[in-house]
C-alpha positions, 0 to 999 in steps of 0.5 A, a space after each residue: 263256795 269261797 269264790 262266791 263269798 268273795 263275790 258278795 264282798 267277804 274277805 278270803 280268810 272269813 270266807 274260808 272260816 265260814 265255808 268250814 263252819 257251814 260244811 260240818 256234818 252236824 251243828 248250827 250256823 246262826 247268822 246275826 246282823 242288822 236289817 240289810 246286812 246281808 243275812 238272807 243273801 249269805 244264807 241263800 249262798 250257803 244253801 246253794 253250795 250244799 245239796 239238800 238236805 245236807 243243810 236244813 234251813 230255819 228262817 228267823 228264830 224268834 219263838 222258843 219252839 222254833 229255836 228248840 226245834 233248830 237246836 234239836 235238829 242240829 245235834 244230828 245234822 247241819 242247820 243254818 238259821 237267821 236271828 233278827 238281831 244285830 249281834 251274836 253276843 248274848 245269844 245263849 243268854 237270850 235262849 236261856 231266858 226263853 227257857 231253853 236248857 243249856 245242854 240243848 244249846 251245847 249239843 247243837 254246836 252253835 257257830 255264830 256269824 255276825 254281819 256288817 256291811 261297809 261301803 268301799 273307800 274307792 268305788 271302781 268301774 266294776 260293780 263290786 259289792 260293798 264289803 261284808 264284814 263277818 265275825 265268826 265265833 266257834 261253838 266254844 266261843 273262840 274267834 274263827 275270824 277277828 272281832 268285828 272291830 278287828 276286821 273293820 280295822 284291817 279293812 281300813 288299814 288296807 285302804 278298802 273302807 274309811 274310818 268314818 264308814 267303819 265307825 258308823 257301822 261297827 259297834 264299839 
């Protein structure tokens, strides 16, 4: 899976962290990002790397009953879901505002992945994709990658994208 993630522009360290998170026997991986960031593409790649029903798929978690069903299922199996939101920060608070018990969220072992797409600094002759920047937070809130800001700075420092591109697509 890590090689396929690299093929869509995910840096190797982020690909390794995501592969580990997605291969847990139980828990939920929630993909967050703005429109066009690559949430669906990433979800399809993760699902294709795991034989079904090893990973259950929940589309867009918008309604409280959808979120509750995904979280309940994640207590016993691996679940992948998409949230149509730019950020994973505040996700627990939004779910709490929906009336979902924090114990349900805690049992689900929620890993959140926030995506941003950055254009490469130097297009090549090869049809390489844009860079896909991932911020991955473990269930306990610890970073499994750097923050979006730190990841973007590393890509700028490596000359893979420009400062202007990073500032345009990565929140402060």
